[in-house]
BAKOLBA-818717 format. One record per atom (N, C-alpha, C): residue in three letters; x, y, z. Coordinates in steps of 0.1 Angstrom, whole numbers, padded with zeros to 4 digits, always signed. Layout:
N
ALAXYZ;...
END
This chain:
314
MET-0699+0348+0971;MET-0708+0348+0981;MET-0720+0356+0978;ASP-0732+0352+0982;ASP-0744+0360+0978;ASP-0746+0371+0989;ASN-0755+0380+0987;ASN-0756+0391+0996;ASN-0762+0387+1010;THR-0767+0376+1012;THR-0772+0371+1025;THR-0761+0364+1033;THR-0751+0360+1027;THR-0739+0354+1035;THR-0731+0363+1042;ILE-0729+0360+1055;ILE-0721+0367+1065;ILE-0707+0360+1065;GLU-0697+0367+1061;GLU-0683+0362+1061;GLU-0678+0365+1075;LYS-0672+0354+1083;LYS-0665+0357+1095;LYS-0650+0357+1093;VAL-0645+0367+1099;VAL-0630+0367+1099;VAL-0625+0370+1113;GLN-0612+0368+1115;GLN-0606+0370+1128;GLN-0602+0384+1129;CYS-0596+0390+1119;CYS-0590+0404+1119;CYS-0594+0410+1106;LEU-0601+0421+1106;LEU-0606+0430+1095;LEU-0599+0443+1095;ILE-0592+0447+1085;ILE-0585+0459+1084;ILE-0593+0468+1073;ILE-0598+0479+1077;ILE-0604+0488+1069;ILE-0596+0499+1064;GLY-0592+0500+1052;GLY-0583+0511+1046;GLY-0569+0506+1045;SER-0562+0512+1036;SER-0548+0509+1033;SER-0540+0521+1038;GLY-0528+0524+1029;GLY-0519+0533+1034;GLY-0509+0527+1044;PRO-0500+0536+1049;PRO-0489+0530+1058;PRO-0495+0524+1070;ALA-0506+0530+1076;ALA-0511+0523+1088;ALA-0518+0509+1085;GLY-0526+0509+1075;GLY-0533+0496+1072;GLY-0524+0486+1067;TYR-0514+0489+1058;TYR-0506+0479+1055;TYR-0496+0474+1066;THR-0491+0482+1074;THR-0483+0479+1085;THR-0490+0470+1096;ALA-0504+0473+1098;ALA-0511+0466+1106;ALA-0513+0451+1101;ALA-0515+0451+1087;ALA-0516+0438+1080;ALA-0504+0429+1081;ILE-0492+0435+1080;ILE-0479+0428+1081;ILE-0478+0422+1095;TYR-0481+0429+1105;TYR-0479+0424+1118;TYR-0490+0414+1122;ALA-0502+0417+1117;ALA-0514+0408+1120;ALA-0512+0394+1113;ALA-0507+0394+1100;ALA-0505+0383+1093;ALA-0494+0374+1098;ARG-0483+0381+1103;ARG-0471+0374+1109;ARG-0476+0368+1123;ALA-0485+0373+1129;ALA-0491+0368+1141;ALA-0501+0357+1139;GLY-0505+0353+1126;GLY-0513+0342+1123;GLY-0528+0347+1125;LEU-0531+0360+1124;LEU-0545+0364+1124;LEU-0553+0364+1112;LYS-0547+0360+1102;LYS-0553+0359+1088;LYS-0561+0371+1085;PRO-0554+0382+1085;PRO-0562+0396+1082;PRO-0567+0395+1068;VAL-0579+0402+1067;VAL-0586+0406+1055;VAL-0584+0423+1055;LEU-0580+0427+1044;LEU-0578+0441+1043;LEU-0585+0447+1030;TYR-0595+0457+1033;TYR-0602+0463+1022;TYR-0595+0477+1019;GLN-0591+0479+1008;GLN-0583+0491+1004;GLN-0590+0504+1004;GLY-0603+0504+1002;GLY-0610+0518+1003;GLY-0609+0524+0990;LEU-0614+0536+0990;LEU-0616+0543+0976;LEU-0603+0548+0970;GLN-0592+0550+0979;GLN-0578+0553+0973;GLN-0568+0544+0979;PRO-0567+0532+0973;PRO-0556+0522+0977;PRO-0543+0528+0979;GLY-0537+0527+0990;GLY-0525+0533+0993;GLY-0525+0547+1000;GLY-0537+0552+1001;GLY-0538+0565+1008;GLY-0533+0577+1001;GLN-0530+0586+1010;GLN-0525+0600+1004;GLN-0512+0600+0998;LEU-0504+0588+1001;LEU-0491+0587+0995;LEU-0492+0585+0980;MET-0504+0580+0976;MET-0505+0578+0961;MET-0506+0591+0952;ILE-0507+0601+0959;ILE-0506+0614+0952;ILE-0494+0622+0957;THR-0484+0615+0962;THR-0471+0622+0966;THR-0461+0616+0957;ASN-0454+0626+0951;ASN-0443+0622+0941;ASN-0431+0616+0949;ASP-0424+0625+0956;ASP-0410+0622+0962;ASP-0413+0620+0977;VAL-0409+0608+0982;VAL-0409+0606+0997;VAL-0393+0606+1002;GLU-0389+0614+1009;GLU-0375+0615+1013;GLU-0374+0613+1029;ASN-0384+0613+1036;ASN-0383+0613+1051;ASN-0388+0601+1056;PHE-0389+0589+1049;PHE-0393+0576+1055;PHE-0380+0568+1057;PRO-0378+0563+1068;PRO-0366+0556+1071;PRO-0365+0543+1061;GLY-0352+0540+1057;GLY-0350+0529+1049;GLY-0350+0532+1033;TYR-0352+0543+1029;TYR-0352+0547+1015;TYR-0341+0558+1014;PRO-0328+0555+1015;PRO-0318+0567+1015;PRO-0318+0575+1003;ASP-0322+0572+0992;ASP-0323+0579+0980;ASP-0337+0586+0977;GLY-0346+0583+0986;GLY-0360+0587+0984;GLY-0367+0577+0976;ILE-0380+0579+0975;ILE-0389+0569+0967;ILE-0401+0577+0964;MET-0408+0572+0952;MET-0420+0577+0949;MET-0432+0572+0958;GLY-0441+0581+0962;GLY-0452+0575+0971;GLY-0458+0563+0966;PRO-0463+0563+0953;PRO-0470+0551+0948;PRO-0461+0538+0949;THR-0448+0539+0946;THR-0439+0529+0947;THR-0437+0523+0961;MET-0436+0532+0970;MET-0435+0527+0985;MET-0447+0521+0989;MET-0459+0526+0985;MET-0472+0519+0989;MET-0473+0505+0981;ASP-0466+0504+0970;ASP-0467+0491+0963;ASP-0458+0482+0971;ASP-0447+0486+0975;ASP-0439+0477+0984;ASP-0446+0473+0996;PHE-0453+0483+1003;PHE-0460+0479+1015;PHE-0470+0468+1013;GLN-0478+0470+1001;GLN-0488+0460+0999;GLN-0482+0447+0995;LYS-0470+0446+0988;LYS-0464+0434+0985;LYS-0459+0426+0997;GLN-0454+0434+1007;GLN-0449+0429+1019;GLN-0461+0423+1028;ALA-0472+0430+1028;ALA-0485+0425+1036;ALA-0490+0412+1029;ALA-0490+0412+1016;ALA-0495+0401+1007;ALA-0486+0388+1010;ARG-0473+0392+1011;ARG-0463+0381+1012;ARG-0465+0372+1025;PHE-0469+0378+1036;PHE-0473+0369+1048;PHE-0488+0366+1049;GLY-0495+0367+1038;GLY-0508+0360+1037;GLY-0520+0369+1040;THR-0518+0382+1039;THR-0529+0392+1041;THR-0539+0390+1028;ASP-0551+0389+1031;ASP-0561+0389+1020;ASP-0564+0403+1016;ILE-0559+0408+1006;ILE-0560+0422+1001;ILE-0571+0423+0991;ARG-0581+0431+0993;ARG-0593+0431+0984;ARG-0596+0446+0981;PHE-0602+0448+0968;PHE-0607+0461+0964;PHE-0622+0461+0972;GLY-0625+0473+0976;GLY-0639+0475+0983;GLY-0639+0486+0993;LEU-0650+0491+0994;LEU-0652+0502+1004;LEU-0662+0499+1015;ALA-0658+0499+1028;ALA-0667+0499+1040;ALA-0677+0510+1039;THR-0690+0506+1037;THR-0700+0517+1036;THR-0709+0518+1047;SER-0709+0509+1056;SER-0715+0511+1069;SER-0711+0500+1079;VAL-0713+0502+1092;VAL-0709+0493+1103;VAL-0721+0491+1113;ASP-0720+0480+1120;ASP-0729+0479+1132;ASP-0721+0473+1142;PHE-0718+0482+1152;PHE-0711+0478+1165;PHE-0720+0478+1177;SER-0733+0475+1174;SER-0744+0475+1186;SER-0742+0464+1194;ASN-0735+0453+1190;ASN-0734+0442+1199;ASN-0720+0436+1197;SER-0718+0425+1204;SER-0705+0419+1203;SER-0702+0413+1189;ALA-0711+0411+1180;ALA-0710+0406+1168;ALA-0707+0418+1159;ARG-0695+0422+1158;ARG-0692+0436+1151;ARG-0691+0433+1135;LYS-0701+0441+1128;LYS-0703+0439+1115;LYS-0698+0451+1107;VAL-0694+0447+1095;VAL-0689+0458+1085;VAL-0697+0454+1072;ILE-0703+0464+1066;ILE-0708+0461+1052;ILE-0699+0468+1042;ILE-0695+0459+1032;ILE-0686+0463+1021;ILE-0695+0466+1009;ASP-0693+0478+1003;ASP-0699+0481+0991;ASP-0715+0479+0991;ASP-0721+0480+1003;ASP-0735+0480+1005;ASP-0741+0467+1004;THR-0732+0457+1002;THR-0738+0443+0997;THR-0733+0432+1006;HIS-0720+0432+1009;HIS-0714+0421+1015;HIS-0710+0423+1030;THR-0715+0414+1040;THR-0714+0417+1054;THR-0703+0408+1060;ILE-0694+0415+1066;ILE-0683+0407+1074;ILE-0686+0409+1089;GLU-0684+0397+1095;GLU-0684+0398+1110;GLU-0670+0394+1115;ALA-0664+0405+1123;ALA-0651+0403+1126;ALA-0648+0401+1141;GLU-0639+0393+1145;GLU-0636+0393+1160;GLU-0628+0406+1164;THR-0619+0411+1155;THR-0613+0423+1156;THR-0614+0431+1144;ILE-0615+0444+1147;ILE-0615+0454+1135;ILE-0604+0465+1137;ILE-0596+0468+1127;ILE-0586+0477+1127;ILE-0590+0488+1117;ILE-0594+0500+1122;ILE-0597+0511+1113;ILE-0585+0520+1109;SER-0583+0520+1095;SER-0571+0529+1091;SER-0574+0536+1078;THR-0585+0542+1079;THR-0592+0549+1069;THR-0587+0563+1066;GLY-0578+0568+1074;GLY-0570+0580+1071;GLY-0578+0592+1073;ALA-0573+0604+1067;ALA-0578+0617+1067;ALA-0576+0623+1053;SER-0585+0630+1048;SER-0583+0636+1035;SER-0580+0652+1037;ALA-0571+0657+1030;ALA-0568+0673+1031;ALA-0579+0679+1024;LYS-0582+0690+1030;LYS-0593+0699+1024;LYS-0586+0707+1014;TRP-0591+0709+1003;TRP-0586+0717+0992;TRP-0594+0729+0988;LEU-0589+0738+0980;LEU-0596+0750+0975;LEU-0606+0746+0966;GLY-0603+0736+0956;GLY-0613+0732+0947;GLY-0610+0738+0932;LEU-0598+0744+0932;LEU-0595+0751+0919;LEU-0589+0738+0909;PRO-0593+0739+0897;PRO-0587+0730+0886;PRO-0572+0728+0886;SER-0566+0741+0887;SER-0552+0741+0886;SER-0545+0736+0898;GLU-0551+0736+0910;GLU-0547+0729+0922;GLU-0547+0715+0920;LYS-0557+0709+0914;LYS-0557+0694+0911;LYS-0547+0691+0901;ARG-0547+0698+0891;ARG-0537+0695+0880;ARG-0522+0696+0884;LEU-0519+0705+0892;LEU-0505+0707+0897;LEU-0502+0700+0911;ASN-0511+0692+0917;ASN-0509+0685+0928;ASN-0498+0675+0927;GLY-0487+0676+0935;GLY-0475+0669+0933;GLY-0465+0674+0924;PHE-0467+0686+0918;PHE-0460+0693+0909;PHE-0458+0708+0914;GLY-0457+0710+0927;GLY-0456+0722+0934;GLY-0467+0726+0944;VAL-0479+0719+0942;VAL-0490+0720+0951;VAL-0488+0709+0961;SER-0491+0712+0974;SER-0489+0702+0984;SER-0498+0706+0996;ALA-0502+0696+1004;ALA-0510+0699+1016;ALA-0501+0696+1029;CYS-0489+0694+1027;CYS-0480+0690+1039;CYS-0466+0696+1038;ALA-0464+0707+1045;ALA-0450+0714+1043;ALA-0440+0705+1049;VAL-0442+0698+1060;VAL-0433+0690+1066;VAL-0427+0679+1056;CYS-0438+0673+1049;CYS-0434+0663+1039;CYS-0427+0668+1027;ASP-0430+0681+1022;ASP-0425+0684+1009;ASP-0418+0698+1008;GLY-0417+0704+1020;GLY-0409+0718+1022;GLY-0395+0717+1017;PHE-0390+0706+1020;PHE-0375+0704+1017;PHE-0372+0706+1002;PHE-0381+0702+0993;PHE-0379+0703+0979;PHE-0379+0718+0974;TYR-0382+0727+0982;TYR-0383+0742+0979;TYR-0373+0749+0988;ARG-0362+0744+0992;ARG-0352+0749+0999;ARG-0346+0761+0991;GLY-0346+0773+0997;GLY-0340+0785+0990;GLY-0349+0792+0981;LEU-0361+0786+0979;LEU-0370+0791+0969;LEU-0381+0800+0976;ASP-0390+0807+0967;ASP-0401+0815+0973;ASP-0414+0805+0972;VAL-0422+0805+0983;VAL-0434+0797+0983;VAL-0445+0805+0990;ALA-0457+0799+0988;ALA-0470+0805+0993;ALA-0477+0795+1002;ILE-0484+0800+1012;ILE-0492+0790+1020;ILE-0506+0797+1023;ILE-0516+0788+1022;ILE-0529+0795+1024;ILE-0534+0787+1036;GLY-0540+0795+1046;GLY-0547+0791+1058;GLY-0544+0801+1069;ALA-0553+0801+1080;ALA-0553+0811+1089;ALA-0553+0804+1104;GLY-0552+0792+1104;GLY-0552+0786+1118;GLY-0538+0783+1123;ASP-0537+0775+1134;ASP-0525+0771+1140;ASP-0517+0763+1131;THR-0523+0753+1124;THR-0516+0745+1115;THR-0509+0753+1104;ALA-0516+0762+1098;ALA-0511+0771+1088;ALA-0498+0779+1093;CYS-0500+0784+1106;CYS-0488+0792+1111;CYS-0477+0783+1114;GLU-0479+0771+1119;GLU-0468+0762+1123;GLU-0461+0758+1109;GLU-0469+0756+1099;GLU-0462+0752+1086;GLU-0456+0763+1079;ALA-0461+0776+1082;ALA-0454+0789+1076;ALA-0440+0790+1082;THR-0440+0788+1095;THR-0428+0790+1103;THR-0417+0779+1100;TYR-0422+0767+1097;TYR-0414+0757+1093;TYR-0408+0760+1080;LEU-0416+0763+1070;LEU-0412+0767+1056;LEU-0402+0779+1057;ALA-0404+0788+1065;ALA-0395+0800+1066;ALA-0381+0796+1070;LYS-0379+0785+1077;LYS-0365+0781+1081;LYS-0359+0775+1068;ILE-0365+0770+1058;ILE-0357+0764+1047;ILE-0359+0771+1033;CYS-0370+0780+1033;CYS-0373+0787+1020;CYS-0368+0802+1021;ASN-0367+0807+1008;ASN-0363+0822+1008;ASN-0373+0831+1014;LYS-0385+0830+1009;LYS-0397+0838+1012;LYS-0409+0830+1013;VAL-0417+0833+1023;VAL-0430+0826+1025;VAL-0441+0837+1023;TYR-0451+0835+1014;TYR-0462+0844+1013;TYR-0473+0837+1020;MET-0480+0843+1030;MET-0491+0837+1038;MET-0504+0844+1035;LEU-0513+0836+1026;LEU-0524+0841+1022;LEU-0537+0840+1032;ILE-0542+0851+1036;ILE-0552+0851+1047;ILE-0565+0858+1040;ARG-0576+0851+1040;ARG-0587+0857+1033;ARG-0593+0869+1040;LYS-0593+0869+1053;LYS-0599+0879+1061;LYS-0587+0889+1066;ASP-0591+0899+1074;ASP-0581+0908+1079;ASP-0577+0904+1093;GLN-0579+0891+1097;GLN-0574+0886+1108;GLN-0573+0870+1108;MET-0565+0865+1117;MET-0563+0850+1118;MET-0571+0844+1129;ARG-0574+0831+1127;ARG-0580+0825+1138;ARG-0571+0816+1147;ALA-0558+0817+1143;ALA-0548+0810+1151;ALA-0546+0816+1165;SER-0540+0808+1174;SER-0538+0813+1186;SER-0528+0825+1187;VAL-0529+0833+1198;VAL-0522+0845+1198;VAL-0507+0843+1197;ILE-0503+0832+1204;ILE-0487+0830+1203;ILE-0483+0826+1189;MET-0491+0818+1182;MET-0488+0814+1169;MET-0488+0826+1159;GLN-0497+0835+1161;GLN-0498+0847+1153;GLN-0486+0856+1155;GLU-0482+0857+1167;GLU-0470+0866+1170;GLU-0457+0858+1164;LYS-0456+0845+1165;LYS-0445+0838+1158;LYS-0444+0841+1144;VAL-0455+0840+1138;VAL-0455+0844+1124;VAL-0452+0858+1120;LYS-0458+0868+1128;LYS-0455+0881+1125;LYS-0440+0885+1128;ASN-0434+0877+1136;ASN-0420+0881+1141;ASN-0411+0872+1132;THR-0415+0867+1121;THR-0405+0858+1114;THR-0403+0867+1100;PRO-0390+0872+1099;PRO-0388+0882+1089;PRO-0391+0879+1075;ASN-0389+0866+1071;ASN-0392+0862+1056;ASN-0405+0857+1054;ILE-0415+0860+1064;ILE-0429+0855+1061;ILE-0435+0869+1058;GLU-0443+0870+1047;GLU-0451+0882+1044;GLU-0465+0878+1044;ILE-0473+0884+1053;ILE-0488+0881+1054;ILE-0495+0890+1044;LEU-0503+0883+1035;LEU-0511+0892+1027;LEU-0526+0890+1031;TRP-0530+0900+1037;TRP-0544+0900+1043;TRP-0555+0901+1033;ASN-0567+0898+1035;ASN-0578+0899+1026;ASN-0575+0894+1012;SER-0568+0883+1012;SER-0563+0877+0999;SER-0568+0863+0997;GLU-0573+0861+0985;GLU-0577+0848+0982;GLU-0572+0843+0969;THR-0569+0830+0968;THR-0563+0825+0955;THR-0573+0824+0944;GLU-0569+0831+0933;GLU-0578+0829+0921;GLU-0573+0818+0912;GLU-0560+0817+0911;GLU-0554+0805+0903;GLU-0540+0802+0905;ILE-0537+0791+0904;ILE-0523+0786+0905;ILE-0517+0786+0891;LEU-0507+0792+0888;LEU-0501+0794+0875;LEU-0489+0785+0871;GLY-0489+0780+0860;GLY-0479+0770+0856;GLY-0483+0760+0848;GLU-0475+0756+0837;GLU-0479+0746+0827;GLU-0477+0731+0833;HIS-0465+0728+0837;HIS-0461+0716+0842;HIS-0457+0716+0856;ALA-0454+0728+0862;ALA-0452+0729+0876;ALA-0454+0743+0880;VAL-0456+0745+0894;VAL-0460+0758+0898;VAL-0451+0768+0895;GLU-0455+0779+0890;GLU-0446+0791+0886;GLU-0451+0804+0893;ALA-0464+0805+0896;ALA-0469+0817+0903;ALA-0483+0814+0909;VAL-0488+0823+0917;VAL-0502+0822+0922;VAL-0507+0836+0919;ARG-0520+0836+0915;ARG-0527+0848+0913;ARG-0536+0850+0924;VAL-0534+0862+0930;VAL-0541+0865+0942;VAL-0551+0877+0941;LYS-0563+0876+0947;LYS-0573+0886+0945;LYS-0575+0893+0959;ASN-0575+0905+0959;ASN-0578+0912+0971;ASN-0592+0913+0973;VAL-0599+0907+0984;VAL-0612+0906+0984;VAL-0620+0919+0987;LYS-0612+0929+0990;LYS-0619+0941+0994;LYS-0618+0951+0981;THR-0608+0951+0974;THR-0606+0959+0963;THR-0607+0953+0949;GLY-0607+0939+0949;GLY-0609+0932+0937;GLY-0595+0932+0928;GLU-0585+0938+0934;GLU-0572+0939+0926;GLU-0566+0924+0925;LEU-0561+0922+0913;LEU-0554+0909+0911;LEU-0539+0911+0910;LYS-0532+0902+0915;LYS-0517+0903+0916;LYS-0511+0889+0915;ASP-0502+0887+0905;ASP-0494+0875+0903;ASP-0481+0876+0911;ILE-0478+0865+0920;ILE-0467+0864+0928;ILE-0459+0851+0923;ALA-0447+0854+0919;ALA-0437+0842+0914;ALA-0435+0834+0927;ILE-0438+0820+0925;ILE-0435+0811+0936;ILE-0432+0798+0929;LYS-0426+0789+0937;LYS-0423+0776+0931;LYS-0431+0764+0939;GLY-0436+0768+0951;GLY-0445+0758+0959;GLY-0456+0766+0964;PHE-0468+0758+0964;PHE-0480+0763+0970;PHE-0486+0752+0979;PHE-0487+0757+0991;PHE-0491+0748+1002;PHE-0505+0751+1008;VAL-0513+0742+1008;VAL-0527+0743+1013;VAL-0528+0738+1028;ALA-0532+0748+1037;ALA-0532+0744+1051;ALA-0545+0749+1056;ILE-0556+0744+1051;ILE-0569+0749+1056;ILE-0577+0736+1063;GLY-0569+0726+1066;GLY-0574+0715+1074;GLY-0575+0702+1068;HIS-0577+0692+1076;HIS-0580+0678+1071;HIS-0594+0673+1076;GLN-0598+0663+1069;GLN-0611+0658+1074;GLN-0609+0643+1075;PRO-0611+0638+1087;PRO-0608+0623+1090;PRO-0619+0616+1082;ASN-0616+0605+1077;ASN-0625+0596+1070;ASN-0633+0587+1080;SER-0642+0592+1088;SER-0646+0585+1100;SER-0661+0585+1100;ASP-0668+0591+1091;ASP-0683+0592+1091;ASP-0691+0580+1094;ILE-0687+0568+1088;ILE-0696+0557+1090;ILE-0695+0552+1105;PHE-0685+0556+1112;PHE-0683+0550+1125;PHE-0689+0560+1137;LYS-0694+0571+1132;LYS-0699+0581+1142;LYS-0710+0576+1152;PRO-0719+0567+1147;PRO-0730+0562+1157;PRO-0723+0554+1168;TYR-0711+0550+1167;TYR-0707+0539+1177;TYR-0693+0544+1184;LEU-0684+0552+1177;LEU-0671+0554+1182;LEU-0670+0568+1188;GLU-0663+0571+1198;GLU-0661+0584+1205;GLU-0652+0591+1195;MET-0655+0604+1193;MET-0646+0613+1184;MET-0646+0627+1191;ASP-0635+0633+1185;ASP-0634+0647+1190;ASP-0643+0656+1181;ASP-0642+0669+1183;ASP-0652+0678+1175;ASP-0650+0678+1160;SER-0637+0674+1156;SER-0634+0674+1141;SER-0636+0661+1136;GLY-0640+0650+1143;GLY-0642+0638+1137;GLY-0631+0627+1137;TYR-0621+0631+1146;TYR-0610+0621+1147;TYR-0613+0611+1158;ILE-0611+0598+1155;ILE-0615+0588+1164;ILE-0606+0588+1176;ILE-0612+0589+1189;ILE-0604+0590+1201;ILE-0600+0576+1204;THR-0587+0574+1208;THR-0583+0561+1213;THR-0576+0563+1226;GLU-0576+0553+1235;GLU-0572+0552+1248;GLU-0556+0557+1247;LYS-0552+0565+1256;LYS-0538+0569+1258;LYS-0529+0556+1258;GLY-0518+0557+1249;GLY-0509+0547+1249;GLY-0513+0534+1242;SER-0525+0535+1235;SER-0530+0523+1228;SER-0538+0528+1216;THR-0543+0518+1208;THR-0552+0521+1197;THR-0566+0516+1199;ARG-0570+0513+1212;ARG-0582+0509+1216;ARG-0593+0520+1215;THR-0603+0518+1208;THR-0614+0526+1209;THR-0624+0524+1220;ASN-0635+0530+1221;ASN-0646+0528+1232;ASN-0654+0515+1229;VAL-0652+0510+1217;VAL-0659+0497+1214;VAL-0649+0485+1215;GLU-0651+0476+1223;GLU-0644+0463+1224;GLU-0639+0457+1212;GLY-0627+0454+1209;GLY-0623+0447+1198;GLY-0621+0455+1185;VAL-0623+0470+1187;VAL-0623+0478+1175;VAL-0611+0487+1179;PHE-0602+0488+1169;PHE-0589+0497+1171;PHE-0588+0507+1159;ALA-0583+0518+1162;ALA-0581+0527+1152;ALA-0566+0532+1152;CYS-0561+0533+1139;CYS-0546+0537+1137;CYS-0545+0547+1125;GLY-0533+0554+1125;GLY-0531+0563+1114;GLY-0538+0576+1114;ASP-0540+0583+1103;ASP-0545+0596+1104;ASP-0559+0599+1108;VAL-0566+0587+1108;VAL-0581+0589+1113;VAL-0582+0591+1127;GLN-0570+0588+1135;GLN-0571+0591+1148;GLN-0559+0600+1152;ASP-0552+0607+1143;ASP-0541+0615+1146;ASP-0543+0628+1140;ASN-0546+0638+1147;ASN-0546+0652+1141;ASN-0535+0661+1143;ILE-0524+0654+1149;ILE-0512+0662+1152;ILE-0501+0660+1142;TYR-0497+0648+1140;TYR-0485+0644+1133;TYR-0487+0643+1118;ARG-0497+0633+1116;ARG-0500+0631+1101;ARG-0489+0627+1092;GLN-0480+0619+1096;GLN-0469+0616+1088;GLN-0469+0601+1086;ALA-0463+0597+1073;ALA-0463+0582+1070;ALA-0458+0573+1081;VAL-0446+0578+1087;VAL-0439+0570+1096;VAL-0447+0569+1109;THR-0454+0579+1113;THR-0462+0578+1126;THR-0474+0570+1123;ALA-0479+0570+1111;ALA-0490+0562+1108;ALA-0487+0546+1108;ALA-0476+0544+1103;ALA-0470+0530+1103;ALA-0468+0525+1117;GLY-0463+0534+1125;GLY-0461+0530+1139;GLY-0475+0526+1146;THR-0484+0535+1144;THR-0498+0531+1150;THR-0505+0519+1144;GLY-0501+0517+1132;GLY-0506+0505+1125;GLY-0499+0492+1132;CYS-0486+0493+1136;CYS-0480+0482+1143;CYS-0487+0481+1157;MET-0490+0491+1163;MET-0497+0492+1176;MET-0510+0485+1175;ALA-0518+0488+1166;ALA-0532+0483+1164;ALA-0531+0468+1162;ALA-0522+0463+1153;ALA-0520+0448+1153;ALA-0517+0441+1165;LEU-0508+0447+1173;LEU-0504+0440+1186;LEU-0515+0442+1195;ASP-0522+0453+1196;ASP-0533+0453+1204;ASP-0545+0444+1201;ALA-0547+0442+1188;ALA-0557+0432+1183;ALA-0553+0418+1187;GLU-0540+0416+1185;GLU-0536+0401+1189;GLU-0537+0399+1204;ARG-0533+0409+1212;ARG-0535+0406+1226;ARG-0550+0406+1230;TYR-0558+0413+1223;TYR-0572+0412+1226;TYR-0577+0398+1224;LEU-0574+0392+1213;LEU-0579+0379+1209;LEU-0572+0369+1219;VAL-0561+0370+1223;VAL-0555+0361+1234;VAL-0563+0362+1246;SER-0565+0375+1250;SER-0573+0376+1264;SER-0587+0370+1263;LYS-0593+0369+1251;LYS-0606+0363+1249;LYS-0605+0348+1247;GLY-0593+0344+1246;GLY-0592+0329+1243;GLY-0595+0325+1229;LEU-0595+0334+1219;LEU-0598+0333+1205;LEU-0586+0329+1196;
END
C-alpha cells in the first residue's frame, strides 16, 4: 500500500507481550480479524527474562523468549495478522480512530487495544545491561526465587523498592538496600517495615559504581557519595527498583492518564475515556506488573472490544 492509502480494520492491537498476544487470541477466536503490531520489542519485557517459573501451565519453568514465541504462535494459529512495526502517532479526535505506523502507514480501526507495556528505568551502567538476566533484574517478585538463601542488593528509595526489599528478605539470606541520599521517599509505614526487618541492611548515601562479574553477578561496587569511599559487596542478585515508565507518550493528547503516564481505565473494565479504545497490560497497571495479570487484562480488552462492536451493530 502507498502512503496515502488508509487501511481499515475491525480490531487493531498495538504492542505484543502477554497482554497483546492474549487479546489477539481472544479477538481472533471471536472473529474480529485482529491486526497486531509488535512494536520496538516484540514480546515485551519477557524477551529479556531468562527463566519464568510463576506463569501457570509451565510446571518446569520456561525461558521468557520461548514463552512469547508460544504466545505468538497461538495468536497466529487463530488468524491474527501479526506485523512488525511501531505505532508512531494516533488521532482519536473523531469517531474515525486512526493510528499511524512507522510515520507512513495509516490504519483506521473500529476498535483499538493498547498493550504497549511499560519499560523499567535503569541506571545506565554497561555492566547492568551486560548482566541483565544473569543476576540483574527489575522485578523481585519475578526473579527473587532464584536467589533463595543468597545475598542480594536492591537500589531504590520509594514504596516499590521497600516492598521488593521486604519480599526479598523473606527468601534471601541478606538484602543490601542502596539509598543515594540520607533519607527515603517511601511512605513512613514502608520505611519502618524495612528498618524493622533484621536481614535488610540500609546503606545510606550510596550509589552503584559498577556491577561486578564476568558471566553472572558476583558483587556490586558501591560509592559513598559524601566521602567518595568505594566498597565491593559480594552478592548474587542485583535488583533495580527505581521505577517504570509506561509506553504511553503517543496517546497523551487523547487519553486520560495518571501523573506517571499510566492510562486510566474504567474500574472493572479496560475501557479508556475514548470510545472504542481499550488499554491492557502494564501500560495501565502500575501495581502488579506481572505476565499473568497482563494476560488477564488482555483477555478483558478483547471481550470489551467484542461487546463494543456488538453494541454498535458492527
